VMD Tcl script that draws the C-alpha trace (Angstrom):
set ca {
  {26.66 9.75 13.25}
  {26.02 10.71 9.59}
  {23.55 13.27 8.26}
  {21.16 10.59 6.98}
  {20.72 9.28 10.50}
  {20.19 12.80 11.80}
  {17.64 13.55 9.07}
  {15.70 10.35 9.82}
  {15.75 11.07 13.54}
  {14.19 14.51 12.87}
  {11.59 13.12 10.46}
  {10.50 10.29 12.73}
  {10.97 12.25 15.97}
  {13.06 9.44 17.46}
  {16.44 9.48 19.22}
  {19.28 9.40 16.70}
  {20.93 6.46 18.48}
  {17.80 4.33 18.08}
  {17.62 5.24 14.38}
  {21.30 4.33 13.92}
  {20.74 1.01 15.69}
  {17.91 0.15 13.29}
  {20.04 1.10 10.27}
  {22.85 -1.12 11.55}
  {20.44 -4.01 12.14}
  {18.99 -3.70 8.64}
  {22.46 -3.49 7.10}
  {23.32 -6.73 8.92}
  {20.45 -8.48 7.10}
  {17.80 -8.48 9.82}
  {14.16 -8.29 8.70}
  {11.65 -5.68 9.85}
  {9.43 -8.22 11.72}
  {12.47 -9.60 13.55}
  {13.74 -6.13 14.48}
  {10.26 -5.01 15.58}
  {9.63 -8.08 17.75}
  {13.01 -9.14 19.09}
  {15.24 -6.06 19.15}
  {13.03 -3.59 21.02}
  {15.80 -2.45 23.33}
  {17.81 -1.32 20.33}
  {15.08 0.93 18.89}
  {12.89 1.93 21.82}
  {9.96 -0.30 20.79}
  {9.19 1.29 17.40}
  {6.35 -0.62 15.74}
  {6.55 -2.22 12.30}
  {4.81 0.76 10.66}
  {7.48 3.19 11.87}
  {10.24 0.75 10.97}
  {8.85 0.34 7.44}
  {8.74 4.12 7.08}
  {12.34 4.32 8.30}
  {13.38 1.63 5.80}
  {11.65 3.43 2.92}
  {13.11 6.83 3.78}
  {16.58 5.36 4.32}
  {16.46 3.91 0.81}
  {15.36 7.29 -0.59}
  {17.99 9.29 1.29}
  {20.77 6.91 0.30}
  {19.70 7.19 -3.34}
  {19.63 10.97 -2.91}
  {23.15 10.96 -1.51}
  {24.40 8.72 -4.32}
  {22.82 11.00 -6.93}
  {24.24 14.06 -5.16}
  {27.77 12.71 -5.48}
  {27.20 11.71 -9.10}
  {25.93 15.19 -10.02}
  {28.88 16.89 -8.33}
  {31.24 14.61 -10.27}
  {29.51 15.32 -13.61}
  {29.45 19.10 -13.13}
  {33.04 19.12 -11.89}
  {34.08 17.21 -15.02}
  {32.72 20.16 -17.03}
  {34.81 22.54 -14.91}
  {31.72 24.40 -13.70}
  {31.38 23.27 -10.07}
  {31.56 26.51 -8.07}
  {31.52 26.64 -4.28}
  {28.04 28.17 -4.38}
  {26.70 25.42 -6.65}
  {28.39 22.68 -4.61}
  {26.72 24.07 -1.46}
  {23.31 24.14 -3.21}
  {23.74 20.52 -4.31}
  {24.82 19.54 -0.80}
  {21.75 21.17 0.76}
  {19.18 19.84 -1.73}
  {16.62 17.84 0.25}
  {14.76 16.14 -2.62}
  {15.64 14.47 -5.88}
  {13.52 16.97 -7.83}
  {15.47 19.95 -6.41}
  {18.71 18.12 -7.14}
  {17.71 17.47 -10.75}
  {16.69 21.13 -11.19}
  {20.20 22.17 -10.10}
  {21.74 19.75 -12.57}
  {19.40 20.66 -15.43}
  {21.52 23.51 -16.90}
  {24.53 21.16 -17.07}
  {22.76 18.05 -18.38}
  {23.78 17.04 -21.92}
  {20.97 17.95 -24.32}
  {19.95 17.01 -27.80}
  {20.45 19.82 -30.35}
  {18.17 22.72 -29.52}
  {17.68 26.17 -30.93}
  {19.75 27.50 -28.02}
  {22.59 25.02 -28.54}
  {22.77 25.91 -32.24}
  {22.90 29.61 -31.30}
  {25.73 28.87 -28.86}
  {27.65 27.11 -31.64}
  {27.51 30.45 -33.48}
  {28.86 32.27 -30.42}
  {25.54 34.00 -29.68}
  {25.62 33.08 -25.99}
  {28.09 35.98 -25.72}
  {25.46 38.33 -27.15}
  {22.90 36.98 -24.70}
  {25.24 37.75 -21.79}
  {25.91 41.25 -23.07}
  {22.20 42.01 -23.41}
  {21.48 40.67 -19.91}
  {24.32 42.70 -18.40}
  {23.70 45.89 -20.38}
  {20.32 47.39 -19.53}
  {21.42 50.78 -20.91}
  {22.65 49.47 -24.25}
  {20.58 48.87 -27.39}
  {20.41 45.09 -28.11}
  {20.34 45.74 -31.87}
  {23.60 47.73 -31.68}
  {25.18 44.91 -29.66}
  {23.95 42.38 -32.21}
  {25.77 44.06 -35.10}
  {29.08 42.88 -33.68}
  {27.94 39.23 -33.92}
  {27.01 39.28 -37.60}
  {29.42 36.84 -39.24}
  {29.20 35.08 -42.56}
  {31.79 32.56 -41.34}
  {29.64 31.59 -38.32}
  {26.40 31.67 -40.29}
  {24.87 34.79 -38.71}
  {23.46 36.72 -41.66}
  {22.26 39.86 -39.91}
  {21.39 41.49 -36.60}
  {17.88 40.00 -36.59}
  {19.32 36.49 -36.80}
  {21.80 37.30 -34.03}
  {19.02 38.63 -31.79}
  {16.85 35.58 -32.49}
  {19.71 33.31 -31.43}
  {20.39 35.34 -28.28}
  {16.67 35.18 -27.46}
  {16.76 31.38 -27.80}
  {19.72 31.21 -25.41}
  {17.95 33.40 -22.83}
  {14.69 31.44 -23.23}
  {16.48 28.16 -22.49}
  {18.39 29.78 -19.63}
  {15.05 30.86 -18.10}
  {13.62 27.38 -18.55}
  {16.67 25.66 -17.02}
  {17.10 28.06 -14.10}
  {16.43 26.36 -10.72}
  {15.04 29.68 -9.45}
  {12.58 29.93 -12.35}
  {11.38 26.39 -11.80}
  {11.04 26.99 -8.06}
  {8.94 30.09 -8.77}
  {6.75 28.17 -11.21}
  {6.17 25.24 -8.88}
  {5.25 27.61 -6.05}
  {2.81 29.52 -8.31}
  {1.15 26.33 -9.54}
  {0.83 25.00 -6.01}
  {-0.74 28.28 -4.90}
  {-2.90 29.31 -7.88}
  {-2.81 26.52 -10.50}
  {-5.98 24.76 -11.64}
  {-6.34 21.29 -13.12}
  {-8.97 21.24 -15.86}
  {-10.62 18.23 -17.48}
  {-13.07 18.35 -20.39}
  {-14.91 15.75 -22.44}
  {-12.89 14.48 -25.39}
  {-15.91 12.76 -26.94}
  {-19.69 13.04 -26.61}
  {-20.48 9.47 -25.56}
  {-21.40 8.75 -21.95}
  {-18.90 7.02 -19.67}
  {-17.96 6.46 -16.06}
  {-15.97 9.70 -16.32}
  {-19.06 11.88 -16.90}
  {-18.52 13.78 -13.64}
  {-15.15 14.95 -15.06}
  {-16.51 16.15 -18.43}
  {-16.36 19.73 -17.15}
  {-14.09 19.59 -14.12}
  {-11.90 22.31 -12.60}
  {-10.14 22.09 -9.28}
  {-7.32 24.15 -7.71}
  {-4.14 22.09 -7.53}
  {-3.95 22.81 -3.80}
  {-7.31 21.11 -3.24}
  {-7.02 18.14 -5.59}
  {-7.80 14.76 -4.04}
  {-5.74 11.72 -4.96}
  {-8.73 9.81 -6.33}
  {-9.57 12.77 -8.61}
  {-6.04 12.81 -10.04}
  {-6.09 9.06 -10.70}
  {-9.58 9.17 -12.22}
  {-8.68 12.06 -14.53}
  {-5.47 10.30 -15.59}
  {-7.34 7.12 -16.44}
  {-10.05 9.03 -18.32}
  {-7.37 10.80 -20.34}
  {-5.55 7.54 -21.06}
  {-8.78 5.91 -22.28}
  {-9.54 8.87 -24.54}
  {-12.61 10.21 -22.74}
  {-10.97 13.33 -21.27}
  {-8.72 16.19 -22.34}
  {-6.68 17.42 -19.37}
  {-4.69 20.63 -18.93}
  {-3.10 22.74 -16.25}
  {-4.18 26.37 -16.06}
  {-2.03 29.21 -14.70}
  {-2.29 32.99 -14.90}
  {0.30 33.67 -17.62}
  {0.63 37.36 -16.82}
  {1.31 36.67 -13.16}
  {3.89 34.02 -14.05}
  {5.72 36.34 -16.48}
  {5.83 39.13 -13.90}
  {7.26 36.78 -11.28}
  {9.89 35.43 -13.71}
  {10.89 38.93 -14.84}
  {11.39 40.33 -11.34}
  {15.07 41.11 -10.81}
  {15.91 40.43 -14.45}
  {14.16 43.29 -16.24}
  {14.47 46.91 -15.17}
  {11.39 48.91 -16.23}
  {12.32 51.51 -18.85}
  {15.68 49.91 -19.63}
  {16.72 49.69 -23.28}
  {16.88 45.90 -23.10}
  {13.47 45.58 -21.38}
  {11.34 44.88 -24.47}
  {13.80 42.33 -25.82}
  {14.11 40.50 -22.49}
  {10.32 40.52 -21.96}
  {9.85 38.83 -25.32}
  {12.61 36.28 -24.53}
  {11.08 35.50 -21.14}
  {7.63 35.06 -22.71}
  {9.07 32.74 -25.37}
  {10.92 30.71 -22.76}
  {7.78 30.46 -20.66}
  {5.44 29.47 -23.50}
  {7.73 27.17 -25.45}
  {9.89 25.54 -22.77}
  {9.24 26.34 -19.14}
  {5.48 25.98 -18.75}
  {5.15 22.74 -20.80}
  {8.03 21.23 -18.83}
  {6.72 22.30 -15.42}
  {3.18 21.22 -16.39}
  {4.51 17.73 -17.13}
  {6.48 17.69 -13.88}
  {3.48 18.93 -11.88}
  {1.17 16.29 -13.27}
  {3.81 13.63 -12.68}
  {4.23 14.85 -9.08}
  {0.45 14.89 -8.55}
  {0.24 11.37 -9.93}
  {3.12 10.21 -7.74}
  {1.54 11.72 -4.62}
  {-1.87 10.27 -5.52}
  {-0.27 6.89 -6.18}
  {1.55 6.94 -2.85}
  {-1.71 7.82 -1.11}
  {-3.56 5.04 -2.92}
  {-0.81 2.56 -2.03}
  {-1.00 3.60 1.63}
  {-4.78 3.26 1.47}
  {-4.51 -0.18 -0.12}
  {-2.08 -1.26 2.60}
  {-4.37 0.14 5.31}
  {-7.28 -1.87 3.89}
  {-5.28 -5.03 3.33}
  {-4.05 -5.36 6.90}
  {-7.45 -5.69 8.63}
  {-8.64 -8.00 5.84}
  {-5.70 -10.33 6.43}
  {-6.11 -10.03 10.20}
  {-9.85 -10.82 10.09}
  {-10.76 -13.26 12.89}
  {-10.66 -16.88 11.72}
  {-13.73 -19.07 12.14}
  {-12.03 -22.03 13.81}
  {-13.17 -25.52 14.62}
  {-16.11 -25.81 12.19}
  {-16.82 -27.78 9.06}
  {-17.41 -25.18 6.35}
  {-19.09 -25.24 2.96}
  {-17.81 -22.97 0.21}
  {-20.10 -21.89 -2.64}
  {-18.62 -20.39 -5.81}
  {-21.70 -19.01 -7.62}
  {-22.16 -19.07 -11.36}
  {-24.84 -19.14 -14.07}
  {-23.93 -21.30 -17.07}
  {-21.39 -23.52 -15.30}
  {-23.47 -23.80 -12.14}
  {-22.53 -23.22 -8.50}
  {-19.40 -25.06 -7.39}
  {-19.52 -26.57 -3.90}
  {-16.72 -27.69 -1.57}
  {-16.98 -28.95 2.00}
  {-13.81 -28.69 4.12}
  {-13.07 -29.92 7.62}
  {-11.84 -27.60 10.44}
  {-8.24 -27.91 9.15}
  {-9.20 -27.00 5.57}
  {-9.01 -30.57 4.21}
  {-11.54 -31.20 1.42}
  {-14.27 -33.65 2.47}
  {-16.64 -33.42 -0.49}
  {-17.39 -31.49 -3.68}
  {-20.38 -31.00 -5.96}
  {-21.81 -28.79 -8.70}
  {-25.42 -27.57 -8.43}
  {-27.59 -25.30 -10.58}
  {-29.74 -22.99 -8.43}
  {-30.31 -20.51 -11.31}
  {-31.54 -23.03 -13.93}
  {-35.21 -23.06 -12.93}
  {-37.33 -23.98 -9.91}
  {-36.82 -27.75 -10.22}
  {-33.05 -27.36 -10.42}
  {-33.12 -25.05 -7.40}
  {-35.09 -27.62 -5.38}
  {-32.60 -30.32 -6.40}
  {-29.77 -27.97 -5.37}
  {-31.29 -27.44 -1.92}
  {-31.73 -31.22 -1.45}
  {-28.10 -31.86 -2.44}
  {-26.70 -29.15 -0.15}
  {-28.93 -30.17 2.76}
  {-27.64 -33.73 2.36}
  {-24.01 -32.53 2.43}
  {-24.71 -30.40 5.51}
  {-26.19 -33.36 7.41}
  {-23.54 -35.81 6.19}
  {-20.54 -33.71 7.23}
  {-21.97 -31.58 10.06}
  {-21.52 -28.25 8.24}
  {-21.84 -25.25 10.57}
  {-21.08 -22.32 8.27}
  {-21.48 -21.56 4.57}
  {-19.21 -19.11 2.74}
  {-20.67 -17.62 -0.46}
  {-18.46 -15.89 -3.01}
  {-19.68 -12.40 -3.93}
  {-19.22 -12.65 -7.71}
  {-21.53 -13.55 -10.59}
  {-24.88 -15.08 -9.49}
  {-24.06 -14.41 -5.84}
  {-27.44 -12.77 -5.35}
  {-29.42 -15.80 -6.50}
  {-27.14 -18.17 -4.59}
  {-27.64 -16.18 -1.41}
  {-31.44 -16.30 -1.83}
  {-31.25 -20.07 -2.36}
  {-29.07 -20.40 0.75}
  {-31.62 -18.51 2.85}
  {-34.28 -21.06 1.76}
  {-31.86 -23.93 2.43}
  {-31.20 -22.77 6.00}
  {-34.89 -23.01 6.85}
  {-34.32 -26.78 6.68}
  {-30.99 -26.66 8.52}
  {-31.32 -24.98 11.93}
  {-28.06 -23.90 13.56}
  {-26.32 -23.28 10.22}
  {-25.47 -19.73 9.12}
  {-23.87 -18.14 6.08}
  {-21.60 -15.24 5.22}
  {-20.84 -13.59 1.88}
  {-17.07 -13.34 1.43}
  {-15.04 -11.50 -1.16}
  {-13.93 -13.85 -3.91}
  {-11.46 -11.32 -5.32}
  {-8.45 -13.21 -6.58}
  {-10.04 -16.66 -6.13}
  {-10.14 -17.28 -9.88}
  {-6.52 -16.10 -10.19}
  {-5.49 -18.55 -7.45}
  {-7.56 -21.46 -8.76}
  {-5.89 -21.24 -12.18}
  {-2.40 -20.88 -10.73}
  {0.36 -23.47 -10.64}
  {0.17 -23.36 -6.84}
  {-3.50 -24.42 -6.85}
  {-2.75 -27.15 -9.40}
  {-0.03 -28.50 -7.11}
  {-2.31 -28.32 -4.07}
  {-5.43 -29.78 -5.72}
  {-4.39 -31.76 -8.82}
  {-7.53 -33.89 -8.59}
  {-9.96 -30.94 -8.87}
  {-10.78 -28.70 -11.80}
  {-10.26 -24.94 -11.68}
  {-13.84 -24.14 -10.65}
  {-13.90 -26.49 -7.67}
  {-10.58 -25.09 -6.44}
  {-12.30 -21.68 -6.20}
  {-15.01 -23.15 -3.96}
  {-12.33 -24.65 -1.69}
  {-10.55 -21.28 -1.51}
  {-13.80 -19.48 -0.62}
  {-14.50 -21.94 2.23}
  {-10.98 -21.62 3.57}
  {-11.15 -17.81 3.42}
  {-13.82 -17.99 6.08}
  {-11.88 -20.45 8.23}
  {-8.53 -18.65 8.13}
  {-8.41 -15.55 5.91}
  {-4.68 -15.00 6.43}
  {-3.58 -18.54 5.55}
  {-5.69 -18.52 2.37}
  {-5.14 -14.97 1.16}
  {-1.33 -15.26 1.30}
  {-1.63 -17.57 -1.72}
  {-3.00 -14.73 -3.82}
  {-1.22 -11.73 -5.33}
  {-2.14 -8.94 -2.88}
  {-3.08 -6.66 -5.81}
  {-5.84 -9.12 -6.75}
  {-7.52 -8.99 -3.33}
  {-9.49 -5.90 -4.32}
  {-9.45 -3.52 -1.35}
  {-8.02 -0.44 -3.01}
  {-8.69 1.91 -5.90}
  {-6.87 2.40 -9.20}
  {-4.27 -0.20 -8.22}
  {-3.43 -0.80 -11.89}
  {-2.57 2.88 -12.39}
  {0.18 3.17 -9.80}
  {3.85 2.09 -9.82}
  {3.53 -1.68 -9.70}
  {6.92 -2.33 -8.09}
  {6.21 0.12 -5.27}
  {2.69 -1.26 -4.79}
  {4.02 -4.81 -4.68}
  {6.71 -3.90 -2.13}
  {4.19 -2.12 0.10}
  {1.60 -4.90 0.01}
  {4.20 -7.64 0.47}
  {5.39 -5.78 3.58}
  {1.84 -5.76 4.96}
  {1.44 -9.49 4.31}
  {4.81 -10.20 5.95}
  {3.96 -8.11 9.02}
  {0.55 -9.79 9.41}
  {1.89 -13.33 9.06}
  {4.64 -12.73 11.59}
  {2.32 -10.92 14.02}
  {0.07 -14.01 14.11}
  {2.76 -16.68 13.98}
  {2.74 -19.86 11.90}
  {2.27 -23.53 12.80}
  {5.43 -25.15 11.48}
  {3.73 -28.51 10.91}
  {0.58 -27.41 9.07}
  {1.55 -24.21 7.21}
  {1.65 -24.33 3.43}
  {4.79 -23.22 1.57}
  {2.80 -20.09 0.52}
  {2.40 -19.15 4.16}
  {5.89 -20.19 5.23}
  {7.60 -18.04 2.59}
  {6.07 -14.95 4.24}
  {7.78 -15.75 7.54}
  {10.71 -13.51 8.47}
  {13.98 -14.88 7.09}
  {12.42 -17.53 4.83}
  {12.30 -17.56 1.04}
  {10.17 -19.50 -1.44}
  {13.02 -22.03 -1.69}
  {13.52 -22.56 2.05}
  {9.72 -22.71 2.55}
  {9.54 -25.56 0.02}
  {12.49 -27.25 1.71}
  {10.67 -27.10 5.08}
  {7.59 -28.71 3.54}
  {9.75 -31.38 1.85}
  {11.63 -32.11 5.11}
  {8.30 -32.37 6.94}
  {6.97 -34.83 4.35}
  {10.09 -36.96 4.46}
  {10.76 -36.98 8.22}
  {7.34 -36.41 9.74}
  {6.19 -33.53 11.93}
  {8.78 -31.24 13.52}
  {9.13 -31.90 17.24}
  {11.31 -28.87 18.04}
  {12.34 -25.54 16.59}
  {15.98 -26.57 16.59}
  {15.16 -29.18 13.92}
  {14.86 -26.30 11.47}
  {18.66 -26.20 11.35}
  {18.56 -29.59 9.58}
  {16.50 -28.19 6.71}
  {18.65 -27.78 3.57}
  {19.79 -24.21 2.86}
  {18.31 -22.89 6.12}
  {21.39 -21.55 7.89}
  {21.97 -19.91 11.28}
  {21.00 -16.40 10.10}
  {17.72 -17.56 8.55}
  {17.03 -19.61 11.70}
  {17.62 -16.56 13.88}
  {15.16 -14.51 11.79}
  {12.37 -17.10 11.50}
  {12.45 -19.27 14.63}
  {10.46 -17.00 16.93}
  {7.58 -16.75 14.44}
  {7.21 -20.50 13.93}
  {5.18 -22.51 16.46}
  {5.66 -26.25 17.11}
  {2.57 -27.49 18.99}
  {3.99 -31.04 18.97}
  {7.19 -30.03 20.83}
  {7.86 -31.31 24.34}
  {9.16 -27.84 25.23}
  {6.27 -25.46 25.84}
  {8.55 -22.58 24.77}
  {8.54 -23.95 21.21}
  {4.78 -23.31 21.17}
  {5.14 -19.62 22.05}
  {6.48 -16.45 20.47}
  {9.50 -16.53 22.79}
  {12.65 -16.56 20.63}
  {15.08 -19.48 21.21}
  {17.78 -16.93 22.11}
  {15.61 -16.00 25.12}
  {14.75 -19.52 26.34}
  {17.21 -19.32 29.21}
  {15.82 -15.92 30.20}
  {12.28 -17.35 30.09}
  {13.23 -20.31 32.29}
  {15.03 -17.96 34.68}
  {11.91 -15.75 34.87}
  {9.70 -18.75 35.65}
  {12.10 -19.92 38.34}
  {12.37 -16.47 39.96}
  {8.58 -16.26 40.12}
  {8.12 -19.80 41.47}
  {6.97 -21.57 38.29}
  {8.16 -24.28 35.89}
  {7.69 -25.00 32.19}
  {5.12 -27.65 33.15}
  {3.07 -24.94 34.86}
  {3.05 -22.98 31.59}
  {1.80 -26.01 29.64}
  {-0.92 -26.63 32.21}
  {-2.00 -22.99 32.24}
  {-1.14 -22.53 35.92}
  {0.77 -19.24 35.75}
  {-2.06 -16.72 35.85}
  {-0.37 -15.00 38.79}
  {2.87 -14.39 36.88}
  {2.15 -10.70 36.08}
  {1.36 -9.96 39.76}
  {4.44 -11.80 41.07}
  {6.60 -10.08 38.46}
  {5.33 -6.66 39.51}
  {5.87 -7.44 43.21}
  {9.40 -8.60 42.54}
  {10.15 -5.57 40.37}
  {10.19 -5.70 36.58}
  {13.46 -3.85 36.06}
  {15.28 -5.92 38.70}
  {13.92 -9.15 37.21}
  {14.97 -8.07 33.72}
  {18.53 -7.53 34.97}
  {18.48 -10.89 36.76}
  {17.31 -12.60 33.57}
  {19.91 -10.81 31.43}
  {17.42 -9.14 29.07}
  {15.94 -5.69 28.56}
  {12.62 -4.66 30.07}
  {10.66 -4.74 26.74}
  {11.89 -8.29 26.08}
  {11.00 -9.38 29.60}
  {7.46 -8.04 29.20}
  {7.06 -9.83 25.88}
  {8.30 -13.10 27.37}
  {5.88 -12.82 30.29}
  {2.93 -12.08 27.95}
  {3.76 -15.14 25.84}
  {4.09 -17.43 28.87}
  {0.72 -16.38 30.28}
  {-1.01 -17.05 26.92}
  {1.19 -19.49 24.98}
  {0.35 -19.66 21.28}
  {-2.16 -16.81 21.53}
  {-3.64 -15.53 18.28}
  {-4.02 -11.72 18.24}
  {-6.94 -12.11 15.82}
  {-9.04 -13.77 18.51}
  {-9.30 -10.44 20.32}
  {-11.12 -8.82 17.38}
  {-14.91 -8.76 16.92}
  {-16.16 -11.94 15.18}
  {-17.53 -11.77 11.62}
  {-21.26 -11.20 11.05}
  {-23.14 -14.33 9.96}
  {-26.62 -14.27 8.42}
  {-29.52 -16.70 8.19}
  {-31.82 -14.60 5.98}
  {-31.43 -12.28 3.03}
  {-32.51 -8.73 2.26}
  {-33.19 -7.40 -1.22}
  {-32.53 -3.95 -2.60}
  {-36.28 -3.29 -2.83}
  {-36.61 -4.08 0.91}
  {-34.47 -1.06 1.83}
  {-36.21 2.14 2.89}
  {-34.69 5.49 3.91}
  {-34.32 5.65 7.68}
  {-33.73 1.91 8.19}
  {-30.85 1.13 10.57}
  {-28.81 -1.98 9.77}
  {-25.59 -3.69 10.81}
  {-22.95 -4.12 8.14}
  {-19.32 -4.96 7.52}
  {-16.88 -2.46 6.01}
  {-15.58 -3.99 2.77}
  {-13.44 -1.19 1.35}
  {-12.16 2.19 2.55}
  {-11.29 4.74 -0.13}
  {-10.48 8.45 -0.26}
  {-14.09 9.62 -0.37}
  {-15.78 7.15 1.98}
  {-16.35 3.52 2.88}
  {-18.31 0.73 1.21}
  {-20.37 -1.33 3.65}
  {-21.93 -4.77 3.09}
  {-25.44 -4.67 4.59}
  {-26.54 -8.01 3.17}
  {-28.16 -6.92 -0.09}
  {-25.40 -7.97 -2.50}
  {-24.64 -4.37 -3.49}
  {-22.40 -2.59 -0.99}
  {-23.65 0.80 0.19}
  {-21.48 3.92 0.29}
  {-20.97 5.93 3.44}
  {-19.59 9.20 2.07}
  {-16.79 10.76 4.12}
  {-19.20 13.53 5.15}
  {-21.55 10.92 6.66}
  {-18.95 9.02 8.72}
  {-19.08 11.19 11.84}
  {-19.87 14.67 13.12}
  {-16.26 15.85 13.25}
  {-14.03 16.75 10.30}
  {-11.82 13.91 9.09}
  {-9.03 14.12 6.53}
  {-9.44 10.51 5.46}
  {-12.08 7.81 6.15}
  {-9.39 5.53 7.60}
  {-9.38 7.78 10.67}
  {-12.86 6.44 11.47}
  {-13.25 2.96 9.95}
  {-11.18 0.00 8.77}
  {-11.91 -2.94 6.50}
  {-13.70 -5.63 8.53}
  {-15.26 -3.25 11.05}
  {-18.85 -4.09 11.99}
  {-20.83 -0.83 11.97}
  {-24.40 0.40 12.26}
  {-25.65 2.47 9.33}
  {-28.81 4.35 8.41}
  {-30.15 4.12 4.85}
  {-30.25 7.60 3.25}
  {-31.39 6.71 -0.27}
  {-31.69 3.78 -2.67}
  {-31.35 3.97 -6.46}
  {-32.61 0.57 -7.66}
  {-31.98 1.32 -11.33}
  {-28.30 2.18 -10.82}
  {-27.98 -0.21 -7.84}
  {-26.61 2.49 -5.56}
  {-27.19 2.72 -1.84}
  {-26.33 5.81 0.17}
  {-25.68 5.22 3.88}
  {-24.84 7.26 6.97}
  {-23.04 6.36 10.17}
  {-23.27 9.75 11.85}
  {-27.07 9.81 11.67}
  {-27.18 6.56 13.64}
  {-24.87 7.97 16.28}
  {-26.82 11.20 16.56}
}
mol new
graphics top color blue
foreach p $ca { graphics top sphere $p radius 0.5 }
foreach p [lrange $ca 0 end-1] q [lrange $ca 1 end] { graphics top cylinder $p $q radius 0.2 }
display resetview
């Protein structure tokens, strides 16, 4: 078992054999959802979060190992790979440490030090370093050479100083000392670069120890600097740094002490500190970006897994001023029944006409719920809807995030799906469908456009995309997909499928009619046995005669499932009729481990099979609290300190959570107001989609800011 496996086992606190099994499975082309769901015996039931972490760290450690070998080869080619250096390279645990070790040997552009070396002055530098009792000026006389271009002792000493300065800057020990000092005592400072007001005003005179910097502060300062509003610098006690760097190099009272002190100071000021400052800020940005990406992923998952509002005709309203409010009515499957454009903001008469039109659509199609997009003119549209519902008892509304709806409606995908509708009406359809099935609709949109993070445009886009795509993939496969109704956008997120095979499934379905079994997937062009193995368990076929095709039981386990039913006195027909409620009790009486052996599967797989048979086609989202619908509207001026309201968490960020309390502007629950105990991050307490009770602390109507508290409700 190699050292990468051992390192991962230590990091994840998992048995090395399980880690190796996962690595082998990934190397064989198995996806994370497939491994998480159908290979539990191999990895001890790690969840998809742990498996994603393992995958990410495996990629990093393999890159580290590849770079380690490359660096050893490059240094060895220079004839400078000592046993001590080789051991240091071998033991380096991060890429930054590895690059620091390689730094002295990396080819450089011409520098003052390299020009001095060309004149042979590196020899003088060595003599000065090794001769504390000798006068540097006397040593320098021997290096004066008209042939080499060294005019006098002063020029020789200047060259030797340049060599020592660069040596100090390139030394892994020096850089380690500097990074430790900055981490312990460094301060990040931001100041106003111009007098005009901006959203960065709170950073116009900002100082914070590096050790206490929050990720959102780093990203805000970076953006303010990029936009020209801030000047940013890193502060460090220069005297302390020079003393630390000089320890062990300079002997107090030695004849070379003054010269070396000056060389160290030059190396620090000109080379080392600027370089380490750049590295520190890059590292802070990387850490902040990783935190923001994790936060985005944390927020995205509950948004995608929000409970669907099934079985109801839904009206979607895409608010607007000049172009009016776009309306779409969709049936329970998302099929468009009707569309319209109304103008609730164009005067009282137009608003009355709007209410008549919408009331007519509600009665005509039996609309039960209205979804209102939260963008421009949402406030006025919501007020109009509250008046409308006075004429339509039994109908309720909900404001939904329309983030990304305009991106989707203008996309080629939307044009293919709704060629008969213009861009604006497509947005209204998307808003209605977001209420009916958030997951199925949101998978059509670039996850970055969904709007549940912070500073998403300031972080590494490839890494952000990979992280969010992983969340989408895990959510889609956790829920399962109806093979006969899923769009290609949804299908391509299924384990083992690609955009091409998803389109081929849709084309096969159109040409041959609905799938009647999972095994038919093998007839789809370019969907081979491996892809079938990866995707089959996540695709449901409600039209199949085999009840197992309607469950999350993988085809490879069908025989085990039938054997389990038989051993417990049931048949597949009993499953379809819902007559196996006693299965868990009979299984326990018979003995789970014995039954697993009799069925030829591991215990985790047996338990999963039993859970699927008891509730075939279950949707894990149904177990979550339903969304909050409204029939009336509050205004900002209605809010008073002390009021207690119910709201829905819309976004969770580093410093708190934004909660929709029905007044168009989301209120902020600062991290200090979440609960009575200390929390490192708001995600420890709340998630996007949570329904919470909040107390109003203050309302700033002018700036449209609402301050809320959760802990004051609980207390």
